[in-house]
PDB file with SEQRES, HELIX, SHEET and CRYST1 records, atoms N, CA, C and O in Angstrom:
SEQRES   1 A   89  MET THR CYS GLY LEU LYS THR PRO SER SER TYR TYR ILE          
SEQRES   2 A   89  ASN LEU ILE ASN THR PHE PRO PRO ARG PRO ILE THR ASN          
SEQRES   3 A   89  GLU ALA GLU LEU ILE ALA THR GLN ASN ARG ILE ASN PHE          
SEQRES   4 A   89  ILE LEU ASP LYS GLY ASN LEU THR GLN ASP ASP ARG ASP          
SEQRES   5 A   89  TYR LEU LYS VAL LEU GLY THR LEU ILE TYR ASP TYR GLU          
SEQRES   6 A   89  GLN ASN HIS GLU PRO MET PRO THR LEU ARG GLY VAL GLU          
SEQRES   7 A   89  LEU LEU LYS ALA LEU LEU GLU GLU SER ASN LEU                  
HELIX    1 AA1 SER A   10  THR A   18  1                                   9    
HELIX    2 AA2 GLU A   27  LYS A   43  1                                  17    
HELIX    3 AA3 GLN A   48  HIS A   68  1                                  21    
HELIX    4 AA4 GLY A   76  GLU A   86  1                                  11    
CRYST1    1.000    1.000    1.000  90.00  90.00  90.00 P 1           1          
ATOM      1  N   MET A   1       0.843  -1.179   0.000  1.00  0.00           N  
ATOM      2  CA  MET A   1       0.000   0.000   0.000  1.00  0.00           C  
ATOM      3  C   MET A   1       0.884   1.236   0.000  1.00  0.00           C  
ATOM      4  O   MET A   1       1.823   1.332   0.791  1.00  0.00           O  
ATOM      5  N   THR A   2       0.594   2.168  -0.870  1.00  0.00           N  
ATOM      6  CA  THR A   2       1.367   3.390  -0.979  1.00  0.00           C  
ATOM      7  C   THR A   2       0.617   4.528  -0.308  1.00  0.00           C  
ATOM      8  O   THR A   2      -0.552   4.776  -0.605  1.00  0.00           O  
ATOM      9  N   CYS A   3       1.283   5.205   0.582  1.00  0.00           N  
ATOM     10  CA  CYS A   3       0.702   6.372   1.240  1.00  0.00           C  
ATOM     11  C   CYS A   3       1.417   7.607   0.728  1.00  0.00           C  
ATOM     12  O   CYS A   3       2.643   7.617   0.618  1.00  0.00           O  
ATOM     13  N   GLY A   4       0.679   8.624   0.421  1.00  0.00           N  
ATOM     14  CA  GLY A   4       1.280   9.862  -0.049  1.00  0.00           C  
ATOM     15  C   GLY A   4       0.510  11.046   0.477  1.00  0.00           C  
ATOM     16  O   GLY A   4      -0.454  10.903   1.230  1.00  0.00           O  
ATOM     17  N   LEU A   5       0.940  12.188   0.079  1.00  0.00           N  
ATOM     18  CA  LEU A   5       0.265  13.408   0.478  1.00  0.00           C  
ATOM     19  C   LEU A   5      -1.009  13.571  -0.325  1.00  0.00           C  
ATOM     20  O   LEU A   5      -1.065  13.224  -1.505  1.00  0.00           O  
ATOM     21  N   LYS A   6      -2.032  14.102   0.326  1.00  0.00           N  
ATOM     22  CA  LYS A   6      -3.271  14.340  -0.406  1.00  0.00           C  
ATOM     23  C   LYS A   6      -3.085  15.532  -1.336  1.00  0.00           C  
ATOM     24  O   LYS A   6      -2.264  16.412  -1.078  1.00  0.00           O  
ATOM     25  N   THR A   7      -3.833  15.549  -2.387  1.00  0.00           N  
ATOM     26  CA  THR A   7      -3.765  16.640  -3.356  1.00  0.00           C  
ATOM     27  C   THR A   7      -4.282  17.912  -2.697  1.00  0.00           C  
ATOM     28  O   THR A   7      -5.396  17.930  -2.173  1.00  0.00           O  
ATOM     29  N   PRO A   8      -3.478  18.980  -2.718  1.00  0.00           N  
ATOM     30  CA  PRO A   8      -3.917  20.216  -2.059  1.00  0.00           C  
ATOM     31  C   PRO A   8      -5.070  20.881  -2.807  1.00  0.00           C  
ATOM     32  O   PRO A   8      -5.171  20.807  -4.032  1.00  0.00           O  
ATOM     33  N   SER A   9      -5.919  21.520  -2.043  1.00  0.00           N  
ATOM     34  CA  SER A   9      -7.043  22.253  -2.643  1.00  0.00           C  
ATOM     35  C   SER A   9      -6.523  23.510  -3.324  1.00  0.00           C  
ATOM     36  O   SER A   9      -5.388  23.931  -3.097  1.00  0.00           O  
ATOM     37  N   SER A  10      -7.355  24.093  -4.148  1.00  0.00           N  
ATOM     38  CA  SER A  10      -6.961  25.336  -4.826  1.00  0.00           C  
ATOM     39  C   SER A  10      -6.766  26.456  -3.801  1.00  0.00           C  
ATOM     40  O   SER A  10      -5.938  27.344  -4.001  1.00  0.00           O  
ATOM     41  N   TYR A  11      -7.530  26.413  -2.706  1.00  0.00           N  
ATOM     42  CA  TYR A  11      -7.369  27.421  -1.652  1.00  0.00           C  
ATOM     43  C   TYR A  11      -5.987  27.310  -1.003  1.00  0.00           C  
ATOM     44  O   TYR A  11      -5.320  28.317  -0.767  1.00  0.00           O  
ATOM     45  N   TYR A  12      -5.566  26.073  -0.717  1.00  0.00           N  
ATOM     46  CA  TYR A  12      -4.251  25.864  -0.097  1.00  0.00           C  
ATOM     47  C   TYR A  12      -3.140  26.303  -1.054  1.00  0.00           C  
ATOM     48  O   TYR A  12      -2.161  26.922  -0.637  1.00  0.00           O  
ATOM     49  N   ILE A  13      -3.300  25.983  -2.324  1.00  0.00           N  
ATOM     50  CA  ILE A  13      -2.326  26.419  -3.335  1.00  0.00           C  
ATOM     51  C   ILE A  13      -2.261  27.942  -3.365  1.00  0.00           C  
ATOM     52  O   ILE A  13      -1.181  28.514  -3.508  1.00  0.00           O  
ATOM     53  N   ASN A  14      -3.402  28.598  -3.232  1.00  0.00           N  
ATOM     54  CA  ASN A  14      -3.434  30.062  -3.207  1.00  0.00           C  
ATOM     55  C   ASN A  14      -2.684  30.604  -1.987  1.00  0.00           C  
ATOM     56  O   ASN A  14      -1.951  31.588  -2.092  1.00  0.00           O  
ATOM     57  N   LEU A  15      -2.871  29.956  -0.819  1.00  0.00           N  
ATOM     58  CA  LEU A  15      -2.128  30.376   0.376  1.00  0.00           C  
ATOM     59  C   LEU A  15      -0.623  30.307   0.123  1.00  0.00           C  
ATOM     60  O   LEU A  15       0.117  31.233   0.456  1.00  0.00           O  
ATOM     61  N   ILE A  16      -0.188  29.211  -0.464  1.00  0.00           N  
ATOM     62  CA  ILE A  16       1.243  29.021  -0.729  1.00  0.00           C  
ATOM     63  C   ILE A  16       1.752  30.014  -1.767  1.00  0.00           C  
ATOM     64  O   ILE A  16       2.854  30.545  -1.629  1.00  0.00           O  
ATOM     65  N   ASN A  17       0.965  30.264  -2.796  1.00  0.00           N  
ATOM     66  CA  ASN A  17       1.385  31.206  -3.831  1.00  0.00           C  
ATOM     67  C   ASN A  17       1.432  32.641  -3.316  1.00  0.00           C  
ATOM     68  O   ASN A  17       2.274  33.433  -3.741  1.00  0.00           O  
ATOM     69  N   THR A  18       0.530  32.969  -2.407  1.00  0.00           N  
ATOM     70  CA  THR A  18       0.490  34.328  -1.857  1.00  0.00           C  
ATOM     71  C   THR A  18       1.678  34.601  -0.946  1.00  0.00           C  
ATOM     72  O   THR A  18       2.250  35.690  -0.977  1.00  0.00           O  
ATOM     73  N   PHE A  19       2.048  33.619  -0.136  1.00  0.00           N  
ATOM     74  CA  PHE A  19       3.173  33.760   0.786  1.00  0.00           C  
ATOM     75  C   PHE A  19       3.887  32.411   0.866  1.00  0.00           C  
ATOM     76  O   PHE A  19       3.619  31.612   1.764  1.00  0.00           O  
ATOM     77  N   PRO A  20       4.802  32.162  -0.085  1.00  0.00           N  
ATOM     78  CA  PRO A  20       5.471  30.850  -0.119  1.00  0.00           C  
ATOM     79  C   PRO A  20       6.292  30.591   1.139  1.00  0.00           C  
ATOM     80  O   PRO A  20       7.133  31.413   1.503  1.00  0.00           O  
ATOM     81  N   PRO A  21       6.064  29.466   1.807  1.00  0.00           N  
ATOM     82  CA  PRO A  21       6.846  29.162   3.003  1.00  0.00           C  
ATOM     83  C   PRO A  21       8.285  28.813   2.653  1.00  0.00           C  
ATOM     84  O   PRO A  21       8.540  27.922   1.843  1.00  0.00           O  
ATOM     85  N   ARG A  22       9.208  29.513   3.262  1.00  0.00           N  
ATOM     86  CA  ARG A  22      10.635  29.291   3.071  1.00  0.00           C  
ATOM     87  C   ARG A  22      11.316  29.385   4.427  1.00  0.00           C  
ATOM     88  O   ARG A  22      10.792  30.034   5.332  1.00  0.00           O  
ATOM     89  N   PRO A  23      12.460  28.757   4.586  1.00  0.00           N  
ATOM     90  CA  PRO A  23      13.190  28.933   5.849  1.00  0.00           C  
ATOM     91  C   PRO A  23      13.439  30.419   6.117  1.00  0.00           C  
ATOM     92  O   PRO A  23      13.777  31.176   5.208  1.00  0.00           O  
ATOM     93  N   ILE A  24      13.270  30.816   7.360  1.00  0.00           N  
ATOM     94  CA  ILE A  24      13.458  32.212   7.764  1.00  0.00           C  
ATOM     95  C   ILE A  24      14.939  32.422   8.054  1.00  0.00           C  
ATOM     96  O   ILE A  24      15.550  31.666   8.809  1.00  0.00           O  
ATOM     97  N   THR A  25      15.510  33.464   7.440  1.00  0.00           N  
ATOM     98  CA  THR A  25      16.945  33.698   7.589  1.00  0.00           C  
ATOM     99  C   THR A  25      17.292  35.025   8.254  1.00  0.00           C  
ATOM    100  O   THR A  25      18.457  35.267   8.568  1.00  0.00           O  
ATOM    101  N   ASN A  26      16.296  35.892   8.477  1.00  0.00           N  
ATOM    102  CA  ASN A  26      16.598  37.173   9.116  1.00  0.00           C  
ATOM    103  C   ASN A  26      15.348  37.728   9.803  1.00  0.00           C  
ATOM    104  O   ASN A  26      14.250  37.187   9.666  1.00  0.00           O  
ATOM    105  N   GLU A  27      15.541  38.797  10.529  1.00  0.00           N  
ATOM    106  CA  GLU A  27      14.469  39.404  11.324  1.00  0.00           C  
ATOM    107  C   GLU A  27      13.313  39.900  10.453  1.00  0.00           C  
ATOM    108  O   GLU A  27      12.152  39.774  10.844  1.00  0.00           O  
ATOM    109  N   ALA A  28      13.614  40.460   9.283  1.00  0.00           N  
ATOM    110  CA  ALA A  28      12.567  40.961   8.394  1.00  0.00           C  
ATOM    111  C   ALA A  28      11.662  39.821   7.922  1.00  0.00           C  
ATOM    112  O   ALA A  28      10.443  39.981   7.857  1.00  0.00           O  
ATOM    113  N   GLU A  29      12.253  38.681   7.595  1.00  0.00           N  
ATOM    114  CA  GLU A  29      11.461  37.525   7.177  1.00  0.00           C  
ATOM    115  C   GLU A  29      10.641  36.980   8.340  1.00  0.00           C  
ATOM    116  O   GLU A  29       9.514  36.521   8.151  1.00  0.00           O  
ATOM    117  N   LEU A  30      11.211  37.031   9.547  1.00  0.00           N  
ATOM    118  CA  LEU A  30      10.481  36.597  10.735  1.00  0.00           C  
ATOM    119  C   LEU A  30       9.235  37.458  10.934  1.00  0.00           C  
ATOM    120  O   LEU A  30       8.143  36.935  11.155  1.00  0.00           O  
ATOM    121  N   ILE A  31       9.399  38.754  10.856  1.00  0.00           N  
ATOM    122  CA  ILE A  31       8.277  39.681  11.047  1.00  0.00           C  
ATOM    123  C   ILE A  31       7.233  39.482   9.956  1.00  0.00           C  
ATOM    124  O   ILE A  31       6.035  39.490  10.240  1.00  0.00           O  
ATOM    125  N   ALA A  32       7.671  39.304   8.710  1.00  0.00           N  
ATOM    126  CA  ALA A  32       6.729  39.081   7.608  1.00  0.00           C  
ATOM    127  C   ALA A  32       5.923  37.800   7.830  1.00  0.00           C  
ATOM    128  O   ALA A  32       4.722  37.764   7.565  1.00  0.00           O  
ATOM    129  N   THR A  33       6.580  36.764   8.312  1.00  0.00           N  
ATOM    130  CA  THR A  33       5.893  35.501   8.574  1.00  0.00           C  
ATOM    131  C   THR A  33       4.908  35.652   9.730  1.00  0.00           C  
ATOM    132  O   THR A  33       3.792  35.137   9.665  1.00  0.00           O  
ATOM    133  N   GLN A  34       5.313  36.355  10.786  1.00  0.00           N  
ATOM    134  CA  GLN A  34       4.408  36.605  11.904  1.00  0.00           C  
ATOM    135  C   GLN A  34       3.192  37.423  11.451  1.00  0.00           C  
ATOM    136  O   GLN A  34       2.066  37.165  11.877  1.00  0.00           O  
ATOM    137  N   ASN A  35       3.432  38.399  10.595  1.00  0.00           N  
ATOM    138  CA  ASN A  35       2.324  39.213  10.078  1.00  0.00           C  
ATOM    139  C   ASN A  35       1.362  38.376   9.241  1.00  0.00           C  
ATOM    140  O   ASN A  35       0.148  38.570   9.301  1.00  0.00           O  
ATOM    141  N   ARG A  36       1.904  37.455   8.467  1.00  0.00           N  
ATOM    142  CA  ARG A  36       1.053  36.585   7.651  1.00  0.00           C  
ATOM    143  C   ARG A  36       0.192  35.690   8.544  1.00  0.00           C  
ATOM    144  O   ARG A  36      -0.994  35.491   8.280  1.00  0.00           O  
ATOM    145  N   ILE A  37       0.798  35.159   9.594  1.00  0.00           N  
ATOM    146  CA  ILE A  37       0.047  34.337  10.544  1.00  0.00           C  
ATOM    147  C   ILE A  37      -1.081  35.155  11.164  1.00  0.00           C  
ATOM    148  O   ILE A  37      -2.220  34.692  11.229  1.00  0.00           O  
ATOM    149  N   ASN A  38      -0.772  36.362  11.618  1.00  0.00           N  
ATOM    150  CA  ASN A  38      -1.786  37.225  12.231  1.00  0.00           C  
ATOM    151  C   ASN A  38      -2.916  37.550  11.258  1.00  0.00           C  
ATOM    152  O   ASN A  38      -4.084  37.588  11.644  1.00  0.00           O  
ATOM    153  N   PHE A  39      -2.565  37.782  10.003  1.00  0.00           N  
ATOM    154  CA  PHE A  39      -3.575  38.086   8.978  1.00  0.00           C  
ATOM    155  C   PHE A  39      -4.568  36.933   8.844  1.00  0.00           C  
ATOM    156  O   PHE A  39      -5.779  37.147   8.784  1.00  0.00           O  
ATOM    157  N   ILE A  40      -4.042  35.714   8.798  1.00  0.00           N  
ATOM    158  CA  ILE A  40      -4.913  34.548   8.657  1.00  0.00           C  
ATOM    159  C   ILE A  40      -5.750  34.339   9.914  1.00  0.00           C  
ATOM    160  O   ILE A  40      -6.942  34.046   9.822  1.00  0.00           O  
ATOM    161  N   LEU A  41      -5.143  34.487  11.076  1.00  0.00           N  
ATOM    162  CA  LEU A  41      -5.875  34.314  12.335  1.00  0.00           C  
ATOM    163  C   LEU A  41      -6.964  35.356  12.506  1.00  0.00           C  
ATOM    164  O   LEU A  41      -8.034  35.053  13.033  1.00  0.00           O  
ATOM    165  N   ASP A  42      -6.708  36.579  12.067  1.00  0.00           N  
ATOM    166  CA  ASP A  42      -7.668  37.664  12.234  1.00  0.00           C  
ATOM    167  C   ASP A  42      -8.941  37.463  11.419  1.00  0.00           C  
ATOM    168  O   ASP A  42      -9.988  38.002  11.776  1.00  0.00           O  
ATOM    169  N   LYS A  43      -8.873  36.708  10.346  1.00  0.00           N  
ATOM    170  CA  LYS A  43     -10.072  36.525   9.529  1.00  0.00           C  
ATOM    171  C   LYS A  43     -11.072  35.566  10.170  1.00  0.00           C  
ATOM    172  O   LYS A  43     -12.248  35.553   9.805  1.00  0.00           O  
ATOM    173  N   GLY A  44     -10.602  34.764  11.127  1.00  0.00           N  
ATOM    174  CA  GLY A  44     -11.501  33.863  11.851  1.00  0.00           C  
ATOM    175  C   GLY A  44     -11.992  32.711  10.997  1.00  0.00           C  
ATOM    176  O   GLY A  44     -11.649  32.607   9.819  1.00  0.00           O  
ATOM    177  N   ASN A  45     -12.813  31.830  11.609  1.00  0.00           N  
ATOM    178  CA  ASN A  45     -13.367  30.659  10.913  1.00  0.00           C  
ATOM    179  C   ASN A  45     -12.317  29.940  10.080  1.00  0.00           C  
ATOM    180  O   ASN A  45     -12.448  29.823   8.861  1.00  0.00           O  
ATOM    181  N   LEU A  46     -11.286  29.466  10.742  1.00  0.00           N  
ATOM    182  CA  LEU A  46     -10.184  28.816  10.040  1.00  0.00           C  
ATOM    183  C   LEU A  46     -10.606  27.461   9.479  1.00  0.00           C  
ATOM    184  O   LEU A  46     -11.283  26.673  10.139  1.00  0.00           O  
ATOM    185  N   THR A  47     -10.189  27.221   8.260  1.00  0.00           N  
ATOM    186  CA  THR A  47     -10.411  25.920   7.637  1.00  0.00           C  
ATOM    187  C   THR A  47      -9.250  24.999   7.993  1.00  0.00           C  
ATOM    188  O   THR A  47      -8.259  25.434   8.579  1.00  0.00           O  
ATOM    189  N   GLN A  48      -9.379  23.735   7.638  1.00  0.00           N  
ATOM    190  CA  GLN A  48      -8.270  22.803   7.862  1.00  0.00           C  
ATOM    191  C   GLN A  48      -7.060  23.235   7.042  1.00  0.00           C  
ATOM    192  O   GLN A  48      -5.925  23.092   7.495  1.00  0.00           O  
ATOM    193  N   ASP A  49      -7.288  23.761   5.842  1.00  0.00           N  
ATOM    194  CA  ASP A  49      -6.184  24.275   5.032  1.00  0.00           C  
ATOM    195  C   ASP A  49      -5.469  25.415   5.746  1.00  0.00           C  
ATOM    196  O   ASP A  49      -4.239  25.473   5.744  1.00  0.00           O  
ATOM    197  N   ASP A  50      -6.235  26.327   6.361  1.00  0.00           N  
ATOM    198  CA  ASP A  50      -5.630  27.419   7.126  1.00  0.00           C  
ATOM    199  C   ASP A  50      -4.781  26.859   8.265  1.00  0.00           C  
ATOM    200  O   ASP A  50      -3.646  27.290   8.465  1.00  0.00           O  
ATOM    201  N   ARG A  51      -5.327  25.904   9.006  1.00  0.00           N  
ATOM    202  CA  ARG A  51      -4.599  25.327  10.142  1.00  0.00           C  
ATOM    203  C   ARG A  51      -3.330  24.606   9.685  1.00  0.00           C  
ATOM    204  O   ARG A  51      -2.289  24.709  10.334  1.00  0.00           O  
ATOM    205  N   ASP A  52      -3.415  23.884   8.579  1.00  0.00           N  
ATOM    206  CA  ASP A  52      -2.230  23.198   8.058  1.00  0.00           C  
ATOM    207  C   ASP A  52      -1.150  24.197   7.659  1.00  0.00           C  
ATOM    208  O   ASP A  52       0.026  24.013   7.971  1.00  0.00           O  
ATOM    209  N   TYR A  53      -1.558  25.246   6.974  1.00  0.00           N  
ATOM    210  CA  TYR A  53      -0.617  26.272   6.518  1.00  0.00           C  
ATOM    211  C   TYR A  53      -0.007  27.007   7.710  1.00  0.00           C  
ATOM    212  O   TYR A  53       1.193  27.285   7.721  1.00  0.00           O  
ATOM    213  N   LEU A  54      -0.825  27.322   8.710  1.00  0.00           N  
ATOM    214  CA  LEU A  54      -0.323  27.987   9.911  1.00  0.00           C  
ATOM    215  C   LEU A  54       0.677  27.098  10.647  1.00  0.00           C  
ATOM    216  O   LEU A  54       1.643  27.597  11.224  1.00  0.00           O  
ATOM    217  N   LYS A  55       0.453  25.802  10.629  1.00  0.00           N  
ATOM    218  CA  LYS A  55       1.389  24.883  11.271  1.00  0.00           C  
ATOM    219  C   LYS A  55       2.747  24.923  10.579  1.00  0.00           C  
ATOM    220  O   LYS A  55       3.785  24.895  11.240  1.00  0.00           O  
ATOM    221  N   VAL A  56       2.741  24.989   9.262  1.00  0.00           N  
ATOM    222  CA  VAL A  56       3.998  25.090   8.508  1.00  0.00           C  
ATOM    223  C   VAL A  56       4.711  26.395   8.853  1.00  0.00           C  
ATOM    224  O   VAL A  56       5.911  26.392   9.130  1.00  0.00           O  
ATOM    225  N   LEU A  57       3.977  27.509   8.839  1.00  0.00           N  
ATOM    226  CA  LEU A  57       4.599  28.796   9.153  1.00  0.00           C  
ATOM    227  C   LEU A  57       5.091  28.821  10.596  1.00  0.00           C  
ATOM    228  O   LEU A  57       6.165  29.356  10.875  1.00  0.00           O  
ATOM    229  N   GLY A  58       4.323  28.252  11.507  1.00  0.00           N  
ATOM    230  CA  GLY A  58       4.732  28.196  12.907  1.00  0.00           C  
ATOM    231  C   GLY A  58       6.004  27.384  13.090  1.00  0.00           C  
ATOM    232  O   GLY A  58       6.857  27.737  13.904  1.00  0.00           O  
ATOM    233  N   THR A  59       6.131  26.313  12.347  1.00  0.00           N  
ATOM    234  CA  THR A  59       7.340  25.498  12.415  1.00  0.00           C  
ATOM    235  C   THR A  59       8.555  26.278  11.920  1.00  0.00           C  
ATOM    236  O   THR A  59       9.642  26.165  12.485  1.00  0.00           O  
ATOM    237  N   LEU A  60       8.368  27.060  10.874  1.00  0.00           N  
ATOM    238  CA  LEU A  60       9.467  27.887  10.362  1.00  0.00           C  
ATOM    239  C   LEU A  60       9.897  28.928  11.394  1.00  0.00           C  
ATOM    240  O   LEU A  60      11.090  29.175  11.571  1.00  0.00           O  
ATOM    241  N   ILE A  61       8.936  29.531  12.067  1.00  0.00           N  
ATOM    242  CA  ILE A  61       9.260  30.510  13.116  1.00  0.00           C  
ATOM    243  C   ILE A  61       9.969  29.814  14.270  1.00  0.00           C  
ATOM    244  O   ILE A  61      10.974  30.319  14.772  1.00  0.00           O  
ATOM    245  N   TYR A  62       9.467  28.681  14.687  1.00  0.00           N  
ATOM    246  CA  TYR A  62      10.094  27.934  15.781  1.00  0.00           C  
ATOM    247  C   TYR A  62      11.549  27.595  15.441  1.00  0.00           C  
ATOM    248  O   TYR A  62      12.439  27.788  16.269  1.00  0.00           O  
ATOM    249  N   ASP A  63      11.788  27.100  14.246  1.00  0.00           N  
ATOM    250  CA  ASP A  63      13.154  26.755  13.838  1.00  0.00           C  
ATOM    251  C   ASP A  63      14.070  27.973  13.873  1.00  0.00           C  
ATOM    252  O   ASP A  63      15.203  27.888  14.346  1.00  0.00           O  
ATOM    253  N   TYR A  64      13.580  29.103  13.371  1.00  0.00           N  
ATOM    254  CA  TYR A  64      14.392  30.320  13.378  1.00  0.00           C  
ATOM    255  C   TYR A  64      14.709  30.747  14.809  1.00  0.00           C  
ATOM    256  O   TYR A  64      15.856  31.055  15.131  1.00  0.00           O  
ATOM    257  N   GLU A  65      13.695  30.763  15.658  1.00  0.00           N  
ATOM    258  CA  GLU A  65      13.898  31.206  17.036  1.00  0.00           C  
ATOM    259  C   GLU A  65      14.827  30.269  17.802  1.00  0.00           C  
ATOM    260  O   GLU A  65      15.608  30.727  18.635  1.00  0.00           O  
ATOM    261  N   GLN A  66      14.757  28.973  17.537  1.00  0.00           N  
ATOM    262  CA  GLN A  66      15.655  28.024  18.200  1.00  0.00           C  
ATOM    263  C   GLN A  66      17.118  28.311  17.866  1.00  0.00           C  
ATOM    264  O   GLN A  66      18.002  28.120  18.702  1.00  0.00           O  
ATOM    265  N   ASN A  67      17.366  28.769  16.644  1.00  0.00           N  
ATOM    266  CA  ASN A  67      18.740  29.023  16.199  1.00  0.00           C  
ATOM    267  C   ASN A  67      19.223  30.444  16.440  1.00  0.00           C  
ATOM    268  O   ASN A  67      20.429  30.674  16.541  1.00  0.00           O  
ATOM    269  N   HIS A  68      18.309  31.402  16.535  1.00  0.00           N  
ATOM    270  CA  HIS A  68      18.718  32.805  16.608  1.00  0.00           C  
ATOM    271  C   HIS A  68      18.315  33.530  17.884  1.00  0.00           C  
ATOM    272  O   HIS A  68      18.821  34.616  18.165  1.00  0.00           O  
ATOM    273  N   GLU A  69      17.424  32.952  18.646  1.00  0.00           N  
ATOM    274  CA  GLU A  69      16.961  33.608  19.868  1.00  0.00           C  
ATOM    275  C   GLU A  69      16.957  32.596  21.009  1.00  0.00           C  
ATOM    276  O   GLU A  69      15.896  32.175  21.472  1.00  0.00           O  
ATOM    277  N   PRO A  70      18.147  32.211  21.457  1.00  0.00           N  
ATOM    278  CA  PRO A  70      18.198  31.195  22.518  1.00  0.00           C  
ATOM    279  C   PRO A  70      17.572  31.707  23.813  1.00  0.00           C  
ATOM    280  O   PRO A  70      17.650  32.890  24.145  1.00  0.00           O  
ATOM    281  N   MET A  71      16.954  30.777  24.526  1.00  0.00           N  
ATOM    282  CA  MET A  71      16.341  31.104  25.813  1.00  0.00           C  
ATOM    283  C   MET A  71      17.448  31.315  26.840  1.00  0.00           C  
ATOM    284  O   MET A  71      18.387  30.523  26.912  1.00  0.00           O  
ATOM    285  N   PRO A  72      17.343  32.379  27.636  1.00  0.00           N  
ATOM    286  CA  PRO A  72      18.336  32.570  28.679  1.00  0.00           C  
ATOM    287  C   PRO A  72      18.198  31.505  29.763  1.00  0.00           C  
ATOM    288  O   PRO A  72      17.102  31.019  30.045  1.00  0.00           O  
ATOM    289  N   THR A  73      19.306  31.165  30.349  1.00  0.00           N  
ATOM    290  CA  THR A  73      19.290  30.203  31.442  1.00  0.00           C  
ATOM    291  C   THR A  73      19.126  30.962  32.746  1.00  0.00           C  
ATOM    292  O   THR A  73      20.027  31.683  33.176  1.00  0.00           O  
ATOM    293  N   LEU A  74      17.979  30.797  33.367  1.00  0.00           N  
ATOM    294  CA  LEU A  74      17.700  31.474  34.639  1.00  0.00           C  
ATOM    295  C   LEU A  74      17.549  30.422  35.721  1.00  0.00           C  
ATOM    296  O   LEU A  74      16.958  29.362  35.511  1.00  0.00           O  
ATOM    297  N   ARG A  75      18.099  30.741  36.887  1.00  0.00           N  
ATOM    298  CA  ARG A  75      17.993  29.828  38.025  1.00  0.00           C  
ATOM    299  C   ARG A  75      17.702  30.626  39.285  1.00  0.00           C  
ATOM    300  O   ARG A  75      17.980  31.822  39.371  1.00  0.00           O  
ATOM    301  N   GLY A  76      17.141  29.933  40.249  1.00  0.00           N  
ATOM    302  CA  GLY A  76      16.948  30.507  41.569  1.00  0.00           C  
ATOM    303  C   GLY A  76      16.132  31.778  41.564  1.00  0.00           C  
ATOM    304  O   GLY A  76      15.050  31.837  40.980  1.00  0.00           O  
ATOM    305  N   VAL A  77      16.664  32.797  42.222  1.00  0.00           N  
ATOM    306  CA  VAL A  77      15.963  34.065  42.408  1.00  0.00           C  
ATOM    307  C   VAL A  77      15.698  34.750  41.070  1.00  0.00           C  
ATOM    308  O   VAL A  77      14.637  35.346  40.879  1.00  0.00           O  
ATOM    309  N   GLU A  78      16.640  34.671  40.154  1.00  0.00           N  
ATOM    310  CA  GLU A  78      16.443  35.309  38.845  1.00  0.00           C  
ATOM    311  C   GLU A  78      15.268  34.691  38.103  1.00  0.00           C  
ATOM    312  O   GLU A  78      14.506  35.406  37.452  1.00  0.00           O  
ATOM    313  N   LEU A  79      15.109  33.386  38.191  1.00  0.00           N  
ATOM    314  CA  LEU A  79      13.976  32.709  37.565  1.00  0.00           C  
ATOM    315  C   LEU A  79      12.675  33.148  38.221  1.00  0.00           C  
ATOM    316  O   LEU A  79      11.697  33.431  37.529  1.00  0.00           O  
ATOM    317  N   LEU A  80      12.653  33.207  39.535  1.00  0.00           N  
ATOM    318  CA  LEU A  80      11.455  33.636  40.249  1.00  0.00           C  
ATOM    319  C   LEU A  80      11.083  35.072  39.873  1.00  0.00           C  
ATOM    320  O   LEU A  80       9.908  35.366  39.650  1.00  0.00           O  
ATOM    321  N   LYS A  81      12.066  35.960  39.801  1.00  0.00           N  
ATOM    322  CA  LYS A  81      11.818  37.351  39.419  1.00  0.00           C  
ATOM    323  C   LYS A  81      11.226  37.430  38.021  1.00  0.00           C  
ATOM    324  O   LYS A  81      10.286  38.188  37.778  1.00  0.00           O  
ATOM    325  N   ALA A  82      11.774  36.650  37.109  1.00  0.00           N  
ATOM    326  CA  ALA A  82      11.290  36.679  35.734  1.00  0.00           C  
ATOM    327  C   ALA A  82       9.851  36.181  35.660  1.00  0.00           C  
ATOM    328  O   ALA A  82       9.033  36.757  34.943  1.00  0.00           O  
ATOM    329  N   LEU A  83       9.536  35.116  36.395  1.00  0.00           N  
ATOM    330  CA  LEU A  83       8.164  34.596  36.405  1.00  0.00           C  
ATOM    331  C   LEU A  83       7.187  35.592  37.013  1.00  0.00           C  
ATOM    332  O   LEU A  83       6.078  35.757  36.506  1.00  0.00           O  
ATOM    333  N   LEU A  84       7.580  36.250  38.080  1.00  0.00           N  
ATOM    334  CA  LEU A  84       6.728  37.256  38.709  1.00  0.00           C  
ATOM    335  C   LEU A  84       6.498  38.423  37.767  1.00  0.00           C  
ATOM    336  O   LEU A  84       5.378  38.920  37.651  1.00  0.00           O  
ATOM    337  N   GLU A  85       7.549  38.861  37.095  1.00  0.00           N  
ATOM    338  CA  GLU A  85       7.426  39.972  36.163  1.00  0.00           C  
ATOM    339  C   GLU A  85       6.524  39.598  34.989  1.00  0.00           C  
ATOM    340  O   GLU A  85       5.685  40.395  34.568  1.00  0.00           O  
ATOM    341  N   GLU A  86       6.694  38.403  34.469  1.00  0.00           N  
ATOM    342  CA  GLU A  86       5.868  37.934  33.340  1.00  0.00           C  
ATOM    343  C   GLU A  86       4.396  37.859  33.718  1.00  0.00           C  
ATOM    344  O   GLU A  86       3.521  38.066  32.878  1.00  0.00           O  
ATOM    345  N   SER A  87       4.129  37.564  34.978  1.00  0.00           N  
ATOM    346  CA  SER A  87       2.743  37.450  35.461  1.00  0.00           C  
ATOM    347  C   SER A  87       2.218  38.779  36.015  1.00  0.00           C  
ATOM    348  O   SER A  87       1.119  38.841  36.565  1.00  0.00           O  
ATOM    349  N   ASN A  88       3.018  39.839  35.863  1.00  0.00           N  
ATOM    350  CA  ASN A  88       2.635  41.165  36.373  1.00  0.00           C  
ATOM    351  C   ASN A  88       2.329  41.134  37.872  1.00  0.00           C  
ATOM    352  O   ASN A  88       1.376  41.758  38.337  1.00  0.00           O  
ATOM    353  N   LEU A  89       3.148  40.403  38.610  1.00  0.00           N  
ATOM    354  CA  LEU A  89       2.974  40.328  40.068  1.00  0.00           C  
ATOM    355  C   LEU A  89       4.087  41.081  40.783  1.00  0.00           C  
ATOM    356  O   LEU A  89       4.109  41.129  42.013  1.00  0.00           O  
TER     357      LEU A  89                                                      
END                                                                             
């Protein structure tokens, strides 16, 4: 039995043609990708095609951030301070 990808709908092809997903290599591309995600989310009533496309874009952002924006290592009091600040406490 052969398993393959399902044939994309014309709507999904349009999403890809409008903003082709590519690896993010700089801050400008990161911002453009985030803006595209926000644009799709703002329209509401997401289809499965929208969710699939957003997952691809989200993965590209995650990969970029893992390589270019490492998480700081916080321990002890510094970690507690950061958590309190993040929670506005």
